[in-house]
C-alpha positions as CSV (number, residue, x, y, z in Angstrom):
1,M,0.0,0.2,-0.1
2,H,2.9,2.2,0.5
3,K,3.7,2.1,-2.8
4,F,0.5,3.4,-3.9
5,F,0.9,6.3,-1.5
6,L,4.2,7.1,-2.8
7,K,2.6,7.2,-6.4
8,V,0.3,9.5,-5.5
9,I,2.6,11.7,-3.6
10,S,4.6,11.9,-6.5
11,A,1.9,12.8,-9.0
12,V,0.4,15.5,-6.5
13,I,4.0,17.0,-6.0
14,A,4.5,17.1,-9.9
15,A,1.3,18.7,-10.5
16,V,2.0,21.1,-7.5
17,L,5.4,21.9,-8.6
18,V,3.9,22.5,-12.3
19,V,1.2,25.0,-11.4
20,G,3.0,26.7,-8.4
21,L,6.7,27.1,-9.9
22,F,5.5,27.4,-13.3
23,P,2.5,30.0,-13.6
24,G,2.7,29.9,-17.4
25,A,1.2,25.9,-17.1
26,A,-2.0,27.5,-15.4
27,K,-2.5,30.0,-18.2
28,T,-4.7,27.7,-19.9
29,S,-7.2,28.1,-17.5
30,A,-6.9,31.8,-17.8
31,E,-7.1,31.8,-21.4
32,N,-10.1,29.3,-21.4
33,T,-11.9,31.8,-18.9
34,I,-11.2,34.7,-21.3
35,E,-12.4,32.6,-24.2
36,E,-15.6,31.8,-22.5
37,A,-16.2,35.3,-21.6
38,V,-15.4,36.3,-25.5
39,S,-18.0,33.5,-26.5
40,N,-20.7,35.0,-24.1
41,M,-20.6,38.5,-25.5
42,S,-22.9,39.3,-28.0
43,T,-21.8,40.8,-31.3
44,E,-22.2,44.5,-30.5
45,E,-20.6,44.1,-27.1
46,K,-17.4,42.4,-29.1
47,L,-17.5,45.7,-31.4
48,C,-17.7,48.3,-28.7
49,Q,-14.9,46.6,-26.8
50,M,-12.9,47.5,-29.7
51,L,-13.8,51.2,-29.7
52,V,-12.1,53.7,-27.8
53,L,-13.9,57.3,-27.8
54,S,-13.4,60.9,-26.5
55,F,-16.1,62.3,-24.5
56,G,-17.1,65.9,-23.4
57,Y,-17.9,67.2,-19.9
58,A,-20.2,69.7,-18.3
59,Q,-19.5,72.3,-15.6
60,D,-21.6,73.1,-12.4
61,A,-22.0,77.0,-11.1
62,D,-18.7,76.2,-9.1
63,G,-16.8,75.6,-12.4
64,N,-16.5,71.8,-11.1
65,Q,-16.4,69.5,-14.2
66,F,-18.9,66.6,-14.3
67,L,-20.0,63.8,-16.8
68,P,-23.1,64.7,-18.5
69,S,-26.3,62.5,-18.1
70,S,-26.4,61.9,-22.0
71,V,-22.8,60.8,-22.0
72,A,-23.3,58.6,-19.0
73,S,-26.3,57.1,-20.7
74,L,-24.3,56.2,-23.8
75,I,-21.3,54.4,-21.7
76,K,-24.1,52.5,-19.8
77,K,-25.7,51.5,-23.1
78,Y,-22.4,50.4,-24.9
79,C,-19.8,48.1,-23.3
80,L,-17.2,50.4,-24.6
81,G,-13.1,49.2,-24.5
82,G,-12.0,52.6,-23.6
83,V,-12.1,56.2,-23.2
84,I,-9.2,58.7,-24.1
85,L,-8.7,61.8,-22.0
86,F,-7.8,65.1,-23.3
87,A,-6.7,68.4,-21.6
88,Q,-10.4,69.7,-21.1
89,N,-11.1,66.1,-19.3
90,C,-8.2,66.8,-17.0
91,E,-9.2,69.8,-14.6
92,G,-7.0,69.7,-11.3
93,V,-6.2,66.5,-9.5
94,E,-9.6,66.1,-7.9
95,G,-11.6,67.0,-10.8
96,T,-9.6,64.3,-12.9
97,V,-10.3,61.5,-10.2
98,R,-14.0,62.1,-10.2
99,Y,-14.4,62.5,-14.0
100,I,-12.7,59.2,-14.1
101,D,-14.8,57.8,-11.5
102,S,-17.9,58.7,-13.2
103,L,-16.6,57.1,-16.6
104,Q,-16.2,53.9,-14.5
105,T,-19.1,54.0,-12.6
106,A,-21.2,54.9,-15.6
107,N,-19.8,51.8,-17.5
108,A,-20.4,49.5,-14.4
109,L,-23.9,50.4,-14.5
110,G,-24.2,48.2,-17.8
111,G,-23.8,45.1,-15.9
112,S,-21.9,43.7,-13.2
113,S,-20.0,41.1,-15.6
114,R,-18.4,44.0,-17.8
115,P,-14.8,44.9,-17.9
116,Q,-13.4,48.3,-16.7
117,L,-12.8,51.2,-19.3
118,L,-9.3,51.5,-20.4
119,I,-8.4,55.2,-19.5
120,C,-5.9,56.4,-21.9
121,T,-4.3,59.9,-22.5
122,D,-1.2,61.3,-24.3
123,Q,1.1,62.1,-21.6
124,E,4.5,62.0,-23.5
125,G,6.2,64.7,-21.5
126,G,7.8,67.7,-23.0
127,T,5.4,69.5,-25.6
128,I,2.8,67.0,-25.7
129,T,1.3,66.5,-22.1
130,R,-2.6,66.4,-21.4
131,L,-2.2,67.1,-17.5
132,G,-2.3,70.9,-17.2
133,Y,-0.9,70.4,-13.6
134,G,1.9,67.7,-12.3
135,T,5.4,67.0,-13.6
136,Q,6.0,67.4,-17.3
137,M,9.6,66.0,-17.5
138,P,12.0,67.3,-20.3
139,G,10.7,65.3,-23.3
140,N,11.8,62.8,-25.6
141,M,14.7,64.5,-27.5
142,A,15.9,66.2,-24.2
143,L,16.2,62.5,-23.0
144,G,17.8,61.8,-25.9
145,A,20.5,64.6,-25.0
146,D,21.0,63.0,-21.6
147,P,24.1,61.1,-21.1
148,D,22.4,58.8,-18.6
149,P,20.0,56.5,-20.4
150,G,18.4,55.4,-17.0
151,D,17.0,58.9,-16.6
152,A,14.4,58.1,-19.4
153,F,13.5,55.2,-16.8
154,I,13.1,57.9,-14.1
155,A,10.9,59.9,-16.7
156,G,8.5,57.2,-17.5
157,R,8.4,55.9,-13.8
158,I,7.4,59.6,-12.6
159,I,4.6,60.0,-15.5
160,G,3.5,56.8,-14.8
161,S,3.2,57.0,-11.2
162,E,1.0,60.1,-11.6
163,L,-1.1,58.5,-14.2
164,N,-1.9,55.7,-12.4
165,S,-2.3,57.5,-9.3
166,L,-5.1,59.6,-11.3
167,G,-6.8,56.2,-12.4
168,I,-5.3,56.4,-15.9
169,S,-4.3,53.3,-17.2
170,V,-3.1,53.6,-20.5
171,D,-0.2,56.0,-21.8
172,F,0.1,56.7,-25.4
173,A,3.7,56.9,-25.2
174,P,6.8,56.8,-25.6
175,V,7.0,58.1,-29.1
176,V,9.6,55.9,-30.8
177,D,9.6,57.3,-34.3
178,V,13.4,57.9,-35.4
179,N,13.3,61.5,-36.7
180,S,15.4,61.3,-39.6
181,N,13.7,64.0,-41.4
182,P,14.5,67.2,-39.9
183,A,11.8,68.8,-41.9
184,N,9.5,66.7,-40.1
185,P,6.5,69.0,-39.1
186,V,4.9,66.6,-36.5
187,I,7.2,64.5,-34.7
188,G,10.5,66.6,-33.9
189,V,11.5,66.8,-30.5
190,R,8.8,64.2,-29.7
191,S,11.7,61.7,-30.8
192,F,14.4,60.4,-28.9
193,S,16.7,60.9,-31.8
194,D,17.5,60.9,-35.2
195,S,19.5,57.5,-34.3
196,A,17.5,54.4,-34.4
197,E,20.0,53.1,-31.5
198,I,19.3,56.1,-29.3
199,A,15.4,56.0,-29.8
200,G,15.6,52.2,-29.0
201,E,17.4,52.7,-26.1
202,R,15.8,55.5,-24.4
203,G,12.2,54.1,-25.5
204,R,13.1,50.8,-23.8
205,Q,14.2,52.7,-20.8
206,F,10.9,54.9,-20.6
207,V,8.5,51.7,-21.2
208,S,10.3,50.1,-18.4
209,G,9.6,53.3,-16.3
210,L,5.9,53.2,-17.0
211,M,5.3,49.4,-16.7
212,S,7.0,49.6,-13.1
213,T,4.1,51.9,-12.0
214,G,1.4,49.5,-13.7
215,T,1.0,51.8,-16.4
216,I,0.5,50.5,-20.0
217,A,2.5,51.8,-22.3
218,S,1.5,52.1,-26.0
219,L,4.2,52.8,-28.7
220,K,3.7,55.4,-31.2
221,H,3.7,55.6,-34.3
222,F,4.0,52.1,-36.1
223,P,5.9,51.6,-38.5
224,G,7.7,55.0,-38.0
225,H,6.5,58.8,-38.5
226,G,9.9,60.0,-38.3
227,D,10.7,60.5,-41.8
228,T,7.7,62.2,-42.9
229,S,7.0,65.8,-44.5
230,T,3.4,65.9,-44.1
231,D,1.7,66.0,-40.7
232,S,-0.8,63.1,-40.9
233,H,-3.4,65.4,-38.7
234,T,-3.8,67.4,-41.9
235,G,-2.5,65.1,-44.9
236,L,-2.1,61.7,-45.8
237,P,2.0,61.2,-45.5
238,L,3.8,58.9,-48.0
239,I,7.3,57.5,-47.3
240,E,9.0,55.7,-50.3
241,K,11.1,53.0,-48.1
242,T,11.4,49.7,-48.8
243,Y,11.2,46.8,-46.0
244,A,14.8,46.6,-45.8
245,E,15.1,50.2,-45.3
246,L,12.6,50.2,-42.2
247,E,14.4,47.1,-40.9
248,D,17.8,49.1,-40.7
249,C,15.9,52.2,-39.2
250,E,12.3,52.6,-38.2
251,L,11.7,49.2,-36.9
252,L,14.4,49.0,-34.3
253,P,12.9,51.2,-31.8
254,F,9.8,49.2,-32.0
255,G,11.5,45.9,-31.9
256,E,13.5,47.0,-28.7
257,C,10.2,47.9,-26.7
258,I,8.3,44.8,-27.7
259,E,11.1,42.8,-26.0
260,Q,11.0,45.1,-23.0
261,G,7.2,44.4,-22.7
262,A,5.4,47.4,-24.2
263,E,1.5,45.9,-24.5
264,M,0.4,48.1,-27.0
265,I,1.1,49.7,-30.0
266,M,-0.2,52.8,-32.0
267,T,-0.5,52.7,-35.7
268,A,0.6,55.7,-38.2
269,H,-1.8,56.7,-41.0
270,I,1.1,56.6,-43.3
271,Q,1.3,55.3,-47.2
272,F,4.4,53.0,-47.7
273,P,3.9,52.1,-51.3
274,N,7.2,50.2,-51.6
275,I,5.6,47.6,-49.0
276,E,1.7,47.6,-49.3
277,T,0.3,47.0,-52.6
278,G,-3.5,47.4,-51.7
279,R,-5.0,50.8,-53.2
280,Y,-8.3,52.4,-52.6
281,V,-10.0,55.4,-54.6
282,S,-9.8,58.7,-52.5
283,R,-12.9,60.3,-51.7
284,K,-10.9,63.4,-51.7
285,T,-9.1,63.4,-55.1
286,G,-10.7,60.8,-56.9
287,R,-7.7,59.1,-57.4
288,E,-6.2,55.9,-56.2
289,V,-4.1,56.3,-52.8
290,C,-2.0,53.2,-51.3
291,L,-3.7,51.7,-47.9
292,P,-2.0,53.6,-44.9
293,A,0.0,51.5,-42.3
294,T,-3.4,52.0,-40.3
295,L,-5.4,49.7,-42.9
296,S,-2.4,47.4,-44.0
297,K,-2.4,43.8,-43.1
298,T,0.9,43.7,-44.7
299,I,2.2,46.1,-42.0
300,V,0.0,45.3,-39.1
301,T,0.1,41.6,-39.4
302,D,2.9,40.5,-41.7
303,I,5.4,42.5,-39.9
304,L,4.3,43.6,-36.7
305,R,2.5,40.4,-35.7
306,N,4.7,38.0,-37.5
307,D,8.1,39.5,-38.1
308,L,8.2,41.4,-34.8
309,G,6.3,38.9,-32.5
310,F,4.0,41.4,-31.4
311,D,0.7,39.6,-29.6
312,G,-0.3,42.8,-27.9
313,V,-3.0,45.3,-28.6
314,V,-2.7,47.3,-31.5
315,I,-4.9,50.5,-31.7
316,T,-5.1,53.0,-34.6
317,D,-4.3,56.8,-34.3
318,S,-7.5,58.8,-34.4
319,M,-9.6,57.8,-36.9
320,T,-10.7,61.3,-37.5
321,M,-7.7,62.8,-38.6
322,D,-7.6,64.1,-42.2
323,A,-5.4,61.1,-43.2
324,L,-8.1,59.0,-43.1
325,S,-11.4,60.9,-42.8
326,E,-10.7,63.1,-46.2
327,H,-9.6,60.3,-47.9
328,F,-11.8,56.8,-46.9
329,D,-15.0,55.7,-46.0
330,K,-15.3,55.7,-42.2
331,Y,-16.8,52.0,-42.5
332,D,-14.4,51.2,-45.1
333,S,-11.7,52.5,-42.7
334,A,-13.0,50.3,-40.0
335,K,-13.3,47.3,-42.0
336,L,-9.7,47.4,-43.5
337,A,-8.3,48.2,-40.4
338,I,-10.1,45.2,-38.3
339,E,-8.9,42.9,-41.4
340,A,-5.6,44.4,-41.2
341,G,-5.3,43.0,-37.8
342,V,-5.8,46.5,-35.6
343,D,-7.8,45.5,-32.0
344,M,-9.0,48.8,-31.3
345,L,-10.4,51.9,-33.3
346,L,-9.6,55.4,-31.5
347,M,-12.1,58.1,-31.9
348,P,-13.7,56.7,-35.3
349,V,-16.7,59.3,-34.6
350,N,-17.4,62.2,-32.4
351,P,-19.9,61.5,-30.0
352,I,-20.1,64.8,-28.7
353,G,-23.8,66.4,-28.1
354,S,-27.1,64.8,-29.5
355,A,-26.0,64.7,-33.0
356,G,-22.7,62.9,-31.9
357,A,-24.6,60.4,-29.9
358,A,-26.8,59.5,-32.9
359,A,-24.0,59.4,-35.1
360,L,-22.4,56.9,-32.5
361,E,-25.5,54.6,-32.5
362,N,-25.4,54.6,-36.2
363,Y,-21.8,53.5,-36.5
364,I,-22.1,50.7,-33.9
365,A,-25.2,49.6,-35.7
366,K,-23.8,49.7,-39.1
367,L,-20.6,47.4,-37.6
368,V,-23.0,45.0,-36.0
369,W,-24.6,44.5,-39.4
370,M,-21.3,44.5,-41.3
371,A,-20.0,41.6,-38.6
372,E,-23.5,39.5,-38.8
373,N,-23.5,39.7,-42.7
374,G,-19.8,38.6,-43.3
375,E,-18.5,42.0,-44.5
376,L,-16.2,41.6,-40.8
377,S,-14.5,38.4,-39.8
378,M,-16.0,37.4,-36.8
379,D,-12.6,35.3,-36.3
380,R,-10.7,38.6,-36.5
381,I,-13.0,40.2,-33.9
382,D,-13.1,37.4,-31.6
383,A,-9.2,37.6,-31.8
384,A,-9.0,41.5,-31.1
385,V,-11.4,41.0,-28.3
386,T,-9.6,38.4,-26.8
387,R,-6.2,40.3,-26.5
388,I,-8.0,43.3,-25.2
389,L,-9.5,41.0,-22.4
390,R,-6.3,39.7,-21.9
391,L,-4.7,43.0,-21.4
392,K,-7.4,44.2,-19.0
393,Q,-7.0,40.9,-17.0
394,R,-3.3,41.6,-16.3
395,H,-4.2,44.9,-14.8
396,G,-7.3,43.9,-12.9
397,L,-9.9,45.5,-15.3
398,T,-11.9,42.9,-15.9
399,A,-13.2,42.7,-12.0
400,P,-16.2,44.8,-10.9
401,Y,-15.3,48.7,-10.6
402,D,-15.1,49.5,-6.9
403,G,-15.4,53.5,-6.4
404,S,-15.9,53.6,-2.7
405,N,-12.7,54.6,-1.9
406,I,-12.7,57.8,-3.8
407,E,-11.7,60.2,-1.5
408,S,-8.7,58.3,-0.3
409,R,-7.8,58.0,-4.2
410,I,-7.9,62.0,-4.3
411,A,-5.8,62.2,-1.3
412,S,-3.1,59.8,-2.8
413,A,-3.1,61.4,-5.9
414,S,-2.7,64.8,-4.7
415,A,0.1,63.4,-2.8
416,V,1.7,61.9,-5.7
417,V,0.9,64.4,-8.9
418,G,3.5,66.9,-9.0
419,S,5.3,66.2,-5.7
420,T,8.4,67.6,-4.4
421,D,10.3,64.5,-5.1
422,N,8.9,64.3,-8.9
423,H,9.6,67.9,-9.5
424,A,13.3,67.8,-7.8
425,A,14.1,64.5,-10.4
426,E,12.5,66.6,-13.0
427,W,15.0,69.6,-12.5
428,A,17.8,67.6,-11.9
429,I,17.6,65.5,-15.5
430,A,16.5,69.0,-17.2
431,K,19.8,70.3,-16.3
432,K,21.8,67.0,-17.5
433,C,20.1,67.4,-21.0
434,I,20.9,71.0,-21.9
435,T,23.6,70.9,-24.8
436,L,26.4,73.5,-25.1
437,L,26.9,73.4,-28.9
438,K,29.2,76.5,-29.4
439,N,31.2,78.9,-27.1
440,E,33.6,81.0,-28.4
441,D,36.4,82.4,-26.3
442,E,34.8,80.6,-23.3
443,L,31.7,83.0,-23.1
444,I,29.8,80.9,-21.0
445,P,29.6,80.8,-17.8
446,L,28.6,84.2,-17.4
447,I,30.6,84.9,-14.4
448,R,32.3,87.8,-14.9
449,E,32.0,90.7,-12.6
450,N,30.1,94.2,-13.4
451,E,28.7,92.4,-17.0
452,K,25.1,93.6,-18.1
453,T,23.1,90.6,-19.6
454,V,19.5,91.3,-21.4
455,I,17.7,88.0,-22.0
456,L,15.2,88.5,-24.7
457,A,12.1,86.2,-24.3
458,K,9.5,85.4,-27.0
459,D,6.3,85.4,-24.9
460,E,4.9,85.8,-21.2
461,S,5.2,82.1,-20.4
462,E,9.0,82.5,-21.4
463,R,9.3,85.5,-19.2
464,F,7.7,83.5,-16.4
465,S,10.6,80.7,-16.9
466,V,13.5,83.0,-17.3
467,Q,12.5,85.0,-14.5
468,Y,12.0,82.0,-12.1
469,A,15.8,81.0,-13.2
470,V,17.1,84.7,-12.6
471,D,15.7,84.9,-9.3
472,L,17.2,81.3,-8.4
473,I,20.5,82.5,-9.5
474,R,20.1,85.7,-7.4
475,T,18.9,83.7,-4.6
476,E,21.9,81.2,-4.6
477,G,24.6,83.9,-4.8
478,M,25.6,82.9,-8.5
479,L,25.6,86.4,-9.8
480,A,28.9,87.9,-10.2
481,K,29.8,91.0,-8.4
482,G,28.0,94.1,-10.0
483,A,26.9,92.1,-12.7
484,E,23.2,93.0,-13.7
485,I,20.4,90.6,-15.5
486,R,17.2,92.1,-17.3
487,V,14.3,90.1,-18.9
488,L,12.7,91.8,-21.9
489,D,10.4,90.6,-24.7
490,Y,11.2,90.9,-28.1
491,T,8.0,89.5,-30.2
492,D,5.7,92.5,-29.2
493,N,8.5,95.4,-29.4
494,S,10.0,97.0,-32.5
495,L,13.6,96.4,-33.5
496,D,14.0,100.3,-32.8
497,A,12.8,99.9,-29.0
498,I,14.7,96.5,-28.5
499,F,17.9,98.5,-29.7
500,G,17.4,101.4,-27.3
501,E,17.3,98.7,-24.4
502,L,20.4,96.8,-25.6
503,R,22.8,99.8,-26.0
504,G,25.7,99.4,-23.3
505,T,24.8,95.6,-23.0
506,D,27.5,93.2,-22.7
507,N,25.6,90.0,-23.1
508,V,22.4,89.4,-24.8
509,I,20.7,85.8,-24.6
510,I,18.0,85.3,-27.5
511,I,15.4,82.6,-27.1
512,S,14.8,81.0,-30.3
513,E,11.5,78.5,-30.9
514,L,11.8,76.9,-34.3
515,R,8.7,74.9,-35.0
516,S,9.1,74.0,-38.4
517,E,11.7,74.3,-41.2
518,S,9.7,77.4,-43.0
519,A,10.5,79.3,-39.8
520,L,14.0,79.4,-40.8
521,R,12.8,81.9,-43.6
522,G,10.3,83.7,-41.5
523,S,10.3,87.2,-40.0
524,T,11.0,86.3,-36.2
525,A,14.4,84.5,-37.7
526,R,15.0,87.8,-39.5
527,K,14.2,90.0,-36.7
528,I,16.8,87.6,-34.5
529,D,19.4,88.4,-37.2
530,S,18.8,92.1,-36.9
531,I,19.5,91.8,-33.2
532,I,22.4,89.9,-33.6
533,S,24.0,92.2,-36.0
534,F,23.1,95.3,-33.9
535,V,24.8,93.6,-30.6
536,H,28.1,92.7,-32.5
537,S,28.3,96.4,-33.8
538,N,27.9,97.7,-30.4
539,G,30.6,95.3,-29.0
540,G,28.2,93.2,-27.2
541,K,28.4,89.0,-27.4
542,V,25.1,87.1,-28.2
543,I,23.9,83.7,-26.8
544,L,21.7,81.9,-28.6
545,L,19.2,79.7,-26.6
546,S,17.5,77.2,-28.8
547,A,14.3,76.3,-27.0
548,L,12.8,73.8,-29.4
549,L,13.8,72.2,-32.5
550,P,17.5,72.6,-32.5
551,Y,17.8,72.9,-36.2
552,D,17.9,76.5,-35.7
553,A,21.6,76.6,-34.7
554,A,22.3,76.2,-38.1
555,R,20.4,79.5,-39.1
556,F,22.1,81.6,-36.0
557,R,25.7,80.2,-36.7
558,S,26.8,84.0,-35.9
559,A,26.0,83.7,-32.5
560,D,28.9,83.6,-30.0
561,A,27.4,80.8,-28.1
562,I,24.9,78.3,-28.7
563,M,23.0,76.2,-26.1
564,L,20.1,73.7,-26.8
565,A,17.3,73.3,-24.4
566,Y,14.5,70.8,-26.8
567,S,11.7,72.3,-25.1
568,S,9.9,76.0,-25.1
569,R,6.9,74.7,-22.3
570,G,6.8,77.7,-20.3
571,M,5.1,78.7,-17.2
572,N,1.9,80.3,-16.7
573,E,2.7,81.1,-12.9
574,D,5.4,81.2,-10.2
575,P,5.5,77.5,-9.3
576,R,7.0,78.3,-5.9
577,K,3.4,78.1,-4.6
578,T,3.2,75.9,-1.5
579,D,-0.4,75.1,-1.7
580,G,0.1,71.8,-4.3
581,T,-2.0,73.6,-6.7
582,S,0.7,75.0,-9.2
583,L,0.2,74.1,-12.7
584,Q,2.5,72.0,-14.9
585,Y,5.6,73.7,-16.1
586,G,8.5,73.4,-18.4
587,P,11.8,73.1,-16.7
588,N,14.0,73.1,-20.1
589,I,14.3,77.0,-20.1
590,P,15.0,78.0,-16.7
591,A,17.7,75.0,-16.4
592,A,19.7,76.2,-19.2
593,V,19.6,79.7,-18.2
594,Y,20.5,78.7,-14.6
595,L,23.5,76.9,-15.9
596,M,24.9,79.8,-18.1
597,F,25.5,81.6,-15.0
598,S,26.6,78.5,-13.1
599,S,30.4,78.1,-12.3
600,G,29.5,74.8,-10.4
601,E,27.8,73.0,-13.0
602,T,28.5,72.4,-16.6
603,P,26.0,71.7,-19.5
604,S,26.4,67.9,-20.0
605,G,24.1,67.1,-23.1
606,I,25.0,65.3,-26.0
607,L,23.8,66.5,-29.4
608,P,21.0,63.4,-30.4
609,V,20.5,64.4,-34.0
610,N,22.6,65.7,-37.0
611,I,22.0,69.4,-37.6
612,P,22.2,70.0,-41.4
613,A,23.8,73.1,-42.8
614,L,21.6,75.5,-44.5
615,G,21.9,76.7,-48.1
616,S,21.8,80.6,-49.2
617,D,17.8,80.1,-49.2
618,N,18.0,78.9,-45.6
619,R,16.8,75.3,-46.3
620,F,18.4,72.3,-45.2
621,T,21.2,70.8,-47.1
622,G,22.7,67.2,-47.3
623,E,26.0,68.4,-45.3
624,V,26.0,68.1,-41.5
625,L,27.0,71.0,-39.7
626,Y,26.9,69.8,-36.3
627,P,27.2,66.0,-36.0
628,R,25.4,63.8,-33.8
629,G,27.0,63.2,-30.3
630,A,28.8,66.9,-30.4
631,S,29.0,68.7,-27.1
632,L,31.3,71.0,-25.2
633,R,32.0,71.6,-21.7
634,Y,34.0,74.0,-19.5
635,D,36.4,73.5,-16.7
636,I,34.5,73.4,-13.3
637,Q,35.3,72.1,-9.7
638,I,34.1,68.2,-9.7
639,D,33.0,66.5,-6.4
640,P,35.2,63.3,-6.4
641,T,32.2,61.5,-5.1
642,P,29.3,62.1,-7.4
643,A,25.8,60.8,-6.3
644,P,25.1,57.6,-7.8
645,T,23.0,57.1,-11.0
646,E,20.1,54.9,-11.1
647,T,20.1,52.8,-14.6
648,P,17.0,50.1,-13.7
649,V,17.6,48.8,-17.2
650,P,21.1,47.7,-18.4
651,S,21.7,49.4,-21.5
652,E,23.5,47.3,-24.3
653,T,24.0,50.7,-26.5
654,T,26.1,53.5,-25.0
655,L,26.6,56.9,-26.7
656,P,29.8,58.2,-27.1
657,T,30.4,60.8,-24.4
658,E,32.5,63.1,-22.8
659,A,30.4,63.6,-19.7
660,V,31.4,64.0,-16.1
661,S,29.2,63.1,-13.2
662,L,28.4,65.9,-11.0
663,T,27.1,66.3,-7.8
664,P,23.9,68.9,-8.1
665,T,24.7,72.3,-6.5
666,S,21.5,74.0,-6.8
667,P,18.3,73.4,-4.8
668,A,15.6,71.0,-6.0
669,F,13.3,72.8,-8.7
670,P,11.1,74.5,-7.1
671,L,11.6,73.8,-3.4
672,P,14.9,73.0,-1.4
673,T,15.4,69.4,-1.4
674,Q,16.7,67.4,-4.0
675,A,15.8,63.8,-4.4
676,T,18.4,61.3,-5.7
677,A,16.6,58.5,-8.0
678,S,17.2,56.2,-5.2
679,E,15.0,58.3,-3.1
680,Q,12.0,58.4,-5.4
681,P,8.7,57.2,-4.2
682,K,8.3,53.7,-5.3
683,E,4.9,52.4,-6.9
684,A,3.7,49.2,-6.4
685,S,5.5,47.3,-9.4
686,T,4.4,44.5,-11.8
687,A,8.2,44.0,-12.8
688,D,9.4,44.0,-9.1
689,K,11.0,40.5,-8.5
690,S,13.1,41.4,-5.5
691,S,11.1,39.8,-3.1
692,V,10.3,35.7,-3.0
693,D,7.3,34.8,-5.2
694,P,4.7,33.6,-2.7
695,R,3.7,30.7,-4.9
696,V,7.2,29.3,-4.0
697,I,6.2,29.4,-0.4
698,I,2.7,28.0,-0.9
699,T,4.2,25.3,-3.1
700,A,6.8,24.2,-0.6
701,A,4.2,24.0,2.2
702,L,2.0,22.1,0.2
703,I,4.7,19.7,-0.5
704,F,6.0,19.5,3.0
705,V,2.2,18.5,4.1
706,I,1.7,16.0,1.2
707,I,5.3,14.2,2.2
708,T,4.2,14.2,5.9
709,S,0.8,12.7,5.3
710,G,2.2,10.4,3.1
711,I,5.0,8.9,5.7
712,T,2.4,8.8,8.4
713,A,-0.1,6.7,6.0
714,V,3.0,4.2,5.5
715,I,4.0,4.0,8.9
716,I,0.1,3.3,10.2
717,T,-0.2,0.5,7.0
718,K,3.0,-1.1,8.1
719,R,1.7,-1.3,12.0
720,R,-1.3,-2.6,10.7
721,K,0.3,-5.4,9.0
722,R,2.2,-6.1,12.1
């Protein structure tokens, strides 16, 4: 009999080991649960899970936003997959938490078995953020200039922690497009670099940072929007690259981030005629156009799914963008996207108002009719919904929504969003991103006595930013003896008025915001030319602070010094408010101005793109004026034991750098405490594997009990035989 018990024990131990130590073996059960849920859904419910919509809000007499009853009714009626939030949906921490709660509550009223909504937004950092409060972070191209790749992880972690605390589950970020075309009108500083390796490395770090907070990262814009000269919001771009060329550049960052665990990818409305053979007669022109990536099975299924091995959720860019809406019938777009392998359709209709609600109802009814009449593949729909529910299950969004703890969630979010620690990390990273490209006669740092400096800002938000930095410089005693700084506006003043203010000035700092290639030939550029000439003719020196696209460094080569900041986002108010309600602000401009007057810190940023030379017509040429990797330093006092830098994800690609590690000497921004990366608040992390997996403990305990029971049974059996 003891042999029988031994066999039972062995079988049970094996089963426990498989399930406990190898949880993937239990996946079949979870998959069966998802498949069962999909099989029990109606066609309408399945198709609605594939929709992510944008809704409006109303305001009460006190200005507090709330979800209109008409919108709540729509959400209750339809089993939507998700909602995307824009700036108008994010009025303050409390307002955002309550708005999201009202969305989830309305959805839950549609049935206890409903999965929760995916709450999505575009919080890239830098120039593109939807929260008007909290921590902005320096932006992607700034992170591409940062010599420490691990700071991209910290940026992702801070952004993810703030979104997660508000109830936002999906960040449509990072942008991993390779900005290989300097004339790109829509990507620019949203890209980490024009190098696929740098974009992949920083993107991988950013994804890991988001994931560490439980936030879903959605890469964009597949297979790459960096080599376009047309904005897909207003036109239908075309890229004449072969698949081999995409493999060598655009696809590399996506592959890196997929390996890192990115769970969603957003497609691009871009034509690739050398890859996709399908054509469609444009509603706008009457001529054939190539199917853009969003509608291309070759790109979504063959390349993304099969070649890159991505089995996560694929979502379109907004279906209402001109690239699709002007050329394609909206139902044809839906059919082609679903057939291509897309899982979720972003904003296919605008449901705002009574007309919008009717449009949504008609749209859903038509999709259901198409599916039930064979125009849409039910197999494709089932596969899409299965992926969506898997994603929601991984993030606890298939459980019933519990809104009972909203007050504690508001308090928790208020403590996280825009915290002192987060702003301290933001300020420290911003300073490391600033790049010194030119510095004739060691003009920078501006530490000479009795010199007069004028800083010319473009608008009020820039003046706030600059004045903040100037106040910080004065407070810290960085201003040399007898030196003076004034901040002036150069956009709204005539040249004669500006010249009158600049006479007798030793140094003039001009802030330039380049937003497009055409601006290199515009009136503002000519005005800056005139100012540089006037200052030089009067014996002064000029520092150009490139606050956005760095390509204007080639336009103003006559400046004595050039510094790059990569984001022009300013301030709408003084950020030193202590009541926790300060609006979001850009750290890049004040960080650059601060470093110009610092004898204790040198700019350490490394140029992340090639800056082309300009022709006589101020258009880009094929010649590289400033090569990627360029950077300048000046001698300063270095602390021999700098604070350690956290790099959570090991980097396989390193940048050539002469950067030195510095111990920050300035106070935190904006409050006087500076947290190192290791002191940042740690969020609950799905990626944290430092502790012992509880399954192992449970498994060991079960094995012990089983073995003990078996031995006892054998002993009892032997005694009975005696």
